[in-house]
C-alpha positions as CSV (number, residue, x, y, z in Angstrom):
1,M,27.2,52.6,90.6
2,N,29.4,50.5,88.5
3,N,29.0,53.0,85.6
4,L,29.8,55.9,87.9
5,S,32.9,54.3,89.2
6,Y,34.0,53.5,85.7
7,Y,33.6,57.2,84.6
8,L,35.3,58.5,87.6
9,L,38.2,56.1,87.1
10,E,38.4,57.1,83.4
11,A,38.2,60.8,84.3
12,M,41.0,60.2,86.8
13,K,43.1,58.5,84.3
14,L,42.9,61.6,82.1
15,T,42.8,64.3,84.8
16,V,45.8,63.1,87.0
17,P,48.3,62.9,84.2
18,A,47.1,66.2,82.8
19,L,47.4,67.8,86.2
20,L,51.0,66.3,86.6
21,V,52.0,67.6,83.2
22,A,50.4,71.0,84.0
23,A,52.3,71.2,87.3
24,A,55.5,70.2,85.6
25,V,55.0,72.9,83.0
26,V,54.2,75.5,85.6
27,Y,57.4,74.5,87.6
28,I,59.6,74.7,84.5
29,V,58.2,78.0,83.4
30,R,58.8,79.5,86.9
31,M,62.3,78.2,86.9
32,F,62.9,79.7,83.5
33,I,61.5,83.1,84.5
34,N,63.5,83.0,87.8
35,K,66.7,82.1,85.8
36,D,66.0,84.9,83.4
37,Q,65.5,87.4,86.2
38,Q,68.7,86.3,87.8
39,M,70.6,86.7,84.6
40,R,69.1,90.2,84.1
41,I,70.1,91.2,87.6
42,L,73.6,89.8,87.1
43,E,74.0,91.6,83.7
44,A,72.8,94.9,85.4
45,K,75.3,94.4,88.2
46,M,78.1,93.6,85.7
47,N,77.3,96.8,83.8
48,S,77.1,98.8,87.0
49,N,80.4,97.4,88.0
50,K,82.0,98.4,84.8
51,D,80.7,102.0,85.3
52,V,82.0,102.1,88.8
53,T,85.3,100.6,87.8
54,M,85.7,103.3,85.2
55,I,84.8,106.0,87.6
56,R,87.2,104.6,90.2
57,L,90.0,104.6,87.6
58,Q,89.2,108.2,86.6
59,A,89.5,109.1,90.3
60,Y,92.9,107.5,90.6
61,E,94.0,109.3,87.4
62,R,92.8,112.6,88.9
63,M,94.5,111.9,92.2
64,I,97.8,111.0,90.5
65,L,97.5,114.2,88.5
66,L,96.7,116.1,91.7
67,L,99.9,114.8,93.3
68,E,101.9,115.8,90.2
69,R,100.3,119.2,90.2
70,M,101.0,119.7,94.0
71,H,104.7,118.8,93.6
72,P,106.6,122.0,94.5
73,S,108.6,122.1,91.2
74,S,105.3,122.0,89.2
75,V,103.6,124.6,91.4
76,I,106.7,126.9,91.1
77,Q,106.6,126.7,87.3
78,R,102.9,127.7,87.3
79,V,102.8,130.5,89.8
80,I,106.2,132.2,89.8
81,E,106.2,135.7,88.1
82,P,108.9,138.3,87.4
83,G,109.5,140.6,90.4
84,M,107.8,138.4,92.8
85,N,109.3,138.0,96.2
86,A,109.6,135.0,98.5
87,R,106.5,135.8,100.5
88,G,104.5,136.2,97.3
89,L,105.7,132.9,96.0
90,Q,104.8,131.2,99.3
91,F,101.3,132.6,99.2
92,A,100.8,131.7,95.6
93,M,102.1,128.2,96.1
94,T,100.0,127.5,99.3
95,T,96.9,128.9,97.7
96,T,97.4,126.9,94.5
97,I,98.1,123.7,96.4
98,Q,95.1,124.2,98.6
99,S,92.9,125.1,95.6
100,E,94.0,122.0,93.6
101,F,93.2,119.8,96.6
102,E,89.8,121.3,97.2
103,H,89.0,121.0,93.5
104,N,89.5,117.2,93.8
105,Y,87.8,116.8,97.2
106,A,84.9,114.7,95.9
107,Q,87.3,112.1,94.5
108,Q,87.7,110.6,97.9
109,L,84.4,108.8,97.4
110,Y,86.1,106.5,94.8
111,I,89.5,105.8,96.4
112,S,90.4,104.1,99.6
113,S,90.6,106.0,102.9
114,D,94.3,105.1,103.2
115,A,94.9,106.6,99.7
116,W,93.0,109.8,100.6
117,N,94.8,110.1,103.9
118,L,98.2,109.9,102.1
119,I,97.1,112.5,99.6
120,N,95.9,114.8,102.4
121,A,99.1,114.3,104.3
122,S,101.1,115.0,101.1
123,K,99.3,118.3,100.7
124,T,99.9,119.2,104.3
125,E,103.6,118.3,104.2
126,V,104.2,120.2,101.0
127,I,102.6,123.4,102.4
128,K,104.4,122.8,105.7
129,M,107.8,122.6,103.8
130,V,107.0,125.7,101.8
131,N,106.0,127.7,105.0
132,I,109.1,126.5,107.0
133,L,111.4,127.5,104.2
134,A,109.6,130.8,103.7
135,N,110.3,131.6,107.4
136,A,114.0,131.3,106.7
137,T,113.8,134.1,104.1
138,T,113.9,137.9,104.4
139,P,111.4,140.3,102.8
140,E,114.0,141.0,100.2
141,T,114.5,137.4,99.1
142,S,113.4,137.0,95.5
143,A,111.0,134.3,94.4
144,Q,113.8,132.9,92.2
145,E,116.0,132.5,95.3
146,F,113.2,131.0,97.3
147,S,112.3,128.5,94.5
148,T,116.0,127.4,94.5
149,M,115.8,126.9,98.2
150,I,112.7,124.8,97.8
151,L,114.2,122.6,95.0
152,N,117.5,122.2,96.9
153,A,115.6,121.0,100.0
154,I,113.8,118.4,97.8
155,I,117.0,117.3,96.1
156,H,118.9,117.0,99.4
157,S,116.1,115.4,101.4
158,E,117.0,112.0,102.7
159,Q,113.4,110.8,102.5
160,P,111.0,110.9,99.5
161,L,108.4,113.6,99.4
162,P,105.1,112.4,100.8
163,S,103.6,112.9,97.3
164,Q,106.0,110.3,96.0
165,T,104.9,107.8,98.6
166,A,101.2,108.6,97.9
167,L,101.8,108.3,94.2
168,E,103.3,104.8,94.5
169,F,100.4,103.8,96.8
170,L,97.8,105.0,94.3
171,K,99.5,103.2,91.4
172,A,99.5,100.0,93.4
173,E,95.9,100.4,94.4
174,A,94.8,101.2,90.8
175,R,96.5,98.0,89.6
176,E,94.4,96.0,92.0
177,I,91.2,97.3,90.4
178,F,92.2,95.2,87.3
């Protein structure tokens, strides 16, 4: 029995430290693997965030361009034609503004709801202004006279155009992305 106890004690002297070392190695390897996985996930998120940030910035750029393209003076320059009357210009302007807006409709995914609402309100107000001024014309009013009426209304307005307010809001939001 003495011999058996001696061999068991010797075996335990070798086995217990070996098991402790093996457990420590397994623990360290698991920690390393978990840390590596966390780093890979973080790296993937950072790359994803960079992509999303770039897409968001492009959306803000497109919305700023949309606001510039919806400005009445810009629309007038693009759509006015010789011999056109006021009603023709009204139709061309409202159609162009609506088309520009619809072309950029998907960009609302990447900007805030407040920004999108301001852009939508801007579009609505510009079309409303064009329609109100068009109602003050006669069928004989030329597109040139009508465009002068629109530009004078903008110049003499006491409040900035909604597109200007939306533009400033978009610029401020875009700066926050950085």
